[in-house]
Residue frames relative to the residue before (quaternion, step in Angstrom):
aa qw qx qy qz dx dy dz
M 1.0000 0.0000 0.0000 0.0000 0.00 0.00 0.00
S 0.7276 0.4559 -0.2837 0.4270 3.45 0.77 -0.94
L 0.5929 0.5903 -0.3947 0.3796 3.50 1.27 -0.52
E 0.5597 0.6291 -0.3485 0.4118 3.59 1.28 -0.70
P 0.7185 0.4072 -0.3029 0.4756 3.68 0.59 -0.77
A 0.5795 0.5140 -0.3798 0.5058 3.76 1.07 -0.60
G 0.6491 0.4956 -0.3570 0.4534 3.74 0.72 -0.73
E 0.6597 0.5109 -0.2898 0.4689 3.58 0.93 -0.86
S 0.6494 0.4826 -0.3172 0.4948 3.55 1.02 -0.98
R 0.6469 0.5039 -0.3605 0.4446 3.63 0.83 -0.76
E 0.6641 0.5020 -0.3156 0.4554 3.50 0.90 -0.83
W 0.5999 0.5369 -0.3381 0.4874 3.51 1.10 -0.77
M 0.6530 0.5148 -0.3225 0.4523 3.68 0.80 -1.04
E 0.6691 0.4846 -0.3314 0.4556 3.64 0.76 -1.17
K 0.6502 0.4973 -0.3596 0.4479 3.69 0.76 -0.84
R 0.6439 0.5350 -0.2989 0.4580 3.50 0.93 -0.98
L 0.6438 0.5285 -0.2733 0.4811 3.59 0.99 -0.84
E 0.6604 0.4948 -0.2817 0.4895 3.53 0.94 -0.81
V 0.5904 0.5710 -0.3137 0.4765 3.59 1.07 -0.87
A 0.6884 0.4930 -0.2414 0.4741 3.45 0.89 -1.33
I 0.6394 0.5095 -0.3114 0.4843 3.58 0.81 -0.81
T 0.6640 0.4923 -0.3110 0.4691 3.59 0.75 -0.94
E 0.5914 0.5853 -0.2933 0.4707 3.56 1.03 -1.01
Q 0.7448 0.4257 -0.2088 0.4695 3.59 0.72 -1.20
R 0.6024 0.4878 -0.3674 0.5140 3.63 1.11 -0.52
S 0.6076 0.5628 -0.3329 0.4508 3.60 0.78 -0.84
E 0.7216 0.4456 -0.2392 0.4728 3.52 0.82 -1.23
I 0.6286 0.5267 -0.3241 0.4716 3.63 1.05 -0.64
S 0.6125 0.5250 -0.3155 0.4997 3.65 1.17 -0.85
R 0.6856 0.5104 -0.2951 0.4270 3.47 0.76 -1.01
R 0.6667 0.4987 -0.2521 0.4933 3.54 1.02 -0.84
F 0.6840 0.4657 -0.2887 0.4816 3.60 0.99 -0.82
A 0.5967 0.5485 -0.3572 0.4643 3.47 1.14 -0.49
G 0.6455 0.5127 -0.3153 0.4702 3.54 1.03 -0.89
F 0.6321 0.5120 -0.3295 0.4792 3.58 1.11 -0.78
E 0.7002 0.4394 -0.3347 0.4523 3.61 0.77 -0.78
Q 0.5489 0.5592 -0.3814 0.4905 3.62 1.03 -0.41
A 0.6719 0.4743 -0.2875 0.4909 3.64 0.75 -1.02
D 0.6786 0.4901 -0.3067 0.4529 3.59 0.80 -0.83
K 0.5926 0.5191 -0.3703 0.4922 3.63 1.00 -0.77
H 0.6767 0.4959 -0.3382 0.4262 3.71 0.69 -0.96
F 0.6090 0.5590 -0.3076 0.4712 3.43 1.09 -0.97
K 0.6910 0.4509 -0.2780 0.4919 3.61 0.58 -1.10
D 0.6687 0.4632 -0.3468 0.4670 3.75 0.75 -0.68
W 0.6652 0.4906 -0.3236 0.4605 3.56 0.92 -0.58
V 0.6104 0.5332 -0.3483 0.4709 3.54 1.15 -0.64
Q 0.6440 0.5364 -0.3071 0.4508 3.48 1.08 -0.93
R 0.6609 0.4771 -0.3194 0.4833 3.66 0.81 -0.79
E 0.6382 0.4802 -0.3623 0.4804 3.61 0.83 -0.81
H 0.6399 0.5448 -0.3426 0.4199 3.70 0.88 -0.79
E 0.6991 0.4822 -0.2563 0.4615 3.41 0.97 -1.02
Q 0.6267 0.5183 -0.3303 0.4791 3.70 1.05 -0.64
L 0.6497 0.5042 -0.3228 0.4685 3.58 1.02 -0.97
H 0.6235 0.5191 -0.3299 0.4826 3.65 0.98 -1.00
A 0.6541 0.5307 -0.3222 0.4321 3.63 0.78 -0.79
Q 0.6867 0.4800 -0.2766 0.4706 3.56 0.99 -1.02
L 0.6188 0.5780 -0.3070 0.4344 3.40 1.07 -0.81
Q 0.6772 0.4739 -0.2832 0.4865 3.52 1.08 -0.89
Q 0.5842 0.5548 -0.3583 0.4718 3.57 1.21 -0.58
V 0.6416 0.5407 -0.2883 0.4613 3.53 1.00 -0.97
R 0.6526 0.4806 -0.3074 0.4987 3.59 0.87 -0.98
S 0.6923 0.4829 -0.2926 0.4494 3.55 0.69 -0.98
A 0.6279 0.4887 -0.3139 0.5181 3.70 1.00 -0.64
G 0.6782 0.4581 -0.3160 0.4800 3.59 0.82 -0.72
H 0.6241 0.5317 -0.3531 0.4507 3.57 0.91 -0.57
E 0.6498 0.5367 -0.2601 0.4712 3.40 1.02 -1.18
S 0.6687 0.4782 -0.2987 0.4847 3.59 0.86 -0.95
G 0.6319 0.5224 -0.3661 0.4402 3.65 0.91 -0.73
Q 0.6440 0.5078 -0.3183 0.4755 3.65 1.08 -0.92
Q 0.6962 0.4699 -0.3195 0.4387 3.53 0.75 -0.85
Q 0.6236 0.4871 -0.3583 0.4955 3.60 1.11 -0.51
Q 0.5921 0.4921 -0.3904 0.5049 3.76 0.84 -0.45
R 0.6796 0.4602 -0.3551 0.4474 3.64 0.66 -0.74
L 0.6213 0.5156 -0.3251 0.4924 3.65 1.02 -0.76
V 0.6672 0.4793 -0.3298 0.4651 3.60 0.79 -0.82
G 0.6512 0.4981 -0.3513 0.4521 3.66 0.92 -0.81
A 0.6729 0.5122 -0.3185 0.4284 3.57 0.98 -0.95
L 0.6315 0.5106 -0.3174 0.4896 3.54 1.10 -0.91
T 0.6707 0.4765 -0.3530 0.4456 3.68 0.70 -0.81
A 0.6574 0.4853 -0.3231 0.4774 3.68 0.95 -0.71
Q 0.6530 0.4770 -0.3454 0.4761 3.58 0.98 -0.48
N 0.5972 0.5449 -0.3272 0.4893 3.48 1.12 -0.75
Q 0.6708 0.4713 -0.3370 0.4628 3.67 0.77 -0.82
K 0.6702 0.4828 -0.3345 0.4537 3.62 0.93 -0.76
Q 0.6067 0.4924 -0.3556 0.5129 3.73 1.11 -0.57
D 0.5873 0.5573 -0.3581 0.4650 3.73 0.94 -0.68
M 0.6768 0.4693 -0.2698 0.4989 3.64 0.84 -1.09
R 0.6726 0.4722 -0.3405 0.4569 3.64 0.75 -0.81
L 0.6558 0.5001 -0.3297 0.4595 3.57 0.91 -0.88
Q 0.6611 0.4995 -0.3336 0.4496 3.67 0.94 -0.68
E 0.5747 0.5805 -0.3370 0.4681 3.52 1.28 -0.56
L 0.6713 0.5068 -0.2509 0.4790 3.42 0.98 -1.30
E 0.6916 0.4440 -0.3247 0.4680 3.60 0.86 -0.87
A 0.6240 0.4860 -0.3865 0.4744 3.73 0.91 -0.50
G 0.6253 0.4820 -0.3619 0.4957 3.71 0.93 -0.65
L 0.6407 0.5295 -0.3556 0.4275 3.62 0.77 -0.75
A 0.6780 0.5177 -0.2676 0.4480 3.48 0.99 -1.06
Q 0.6253 0.4994 -0.3275 0.5023 3.54 1.16 -0.75
A 0.6742 0.4582 -0.3314 0.4751 3.66 0.81 -0.77
A 0.6685 0.4772 -0.3705 0.4336 3.53 0.84 -0.59
A 0.6112 0.5518 -0.3211 0.4677 3.61 1.14 -0.68
Q 0.6324 0.5092 -0.3096 0.4949 3.55 1.19 -0.67
V 0.6159 0.5125 -0.3106 0.5114 3.52 1.00 -0.82
Q 0.6880 0.4709 -0.2852 0.4728 3.55 0.71 -0.89
G 0.6321 0.5056 -0.3214 0.4915 3.67 1.06 -0.48
V 0.6736 0.4337 -0.3232 0.5036 3.49 0.96 -0.79
M 0.6611 0.4590 -0.3637 0.4690 3.78 0.74 -0.58
N 0.6627 0.4877 -0.3217 0.4686 3.74 1.06 -0.43
A 0.5404 0.6637 -0.3872 0.3428 3.48 1.21 -0.53
P 0.4841 -0.6443 0.4835 0.3416 3.63 -0.86 0.69
W 0.2709 -0.7659 0.5489 0.1971 3.68 -0.74 0.78
G 0.8367 0.1798 -0.2095 0.4730 3.40 -1.10 0.85
Q 0.5542 0.5374 -0.4431 0.4559 3.66 1.05 0.27
D 0.3613 -0.6584 0.5873 0.3017 3.65 -1.00 0.73
E 0.5395 -0.6152 0.5102 0.2649 3.24 -1.50 0.68
P 0.4625 -0.7063 0.4393 0.3070 3.60 -0.82 0.77
């Protein structure tokens, strides 16, 4: 007689244990699904940030390259202009030296004497 209630009690405990296990599994699945969703959102955000940073880096590289080319063009133009100015200065210096020599010649020429 006393075995019967113990069997029922055991059966009730096993069912209760199964229900508790099922509830715990369900809770774990629900929490894990939330974690997976949050993880997916985080990974998507990281991917977007990576793509934006990569695009910005490409823009910076491109701007730097373009700036370097522009600087080279400007240096070339300034060098050419400087060379032209140097040549013009040399021409002016030569003309000035020639004029100074002529002035010196005139100043050293005997005044009032006829040329032979």
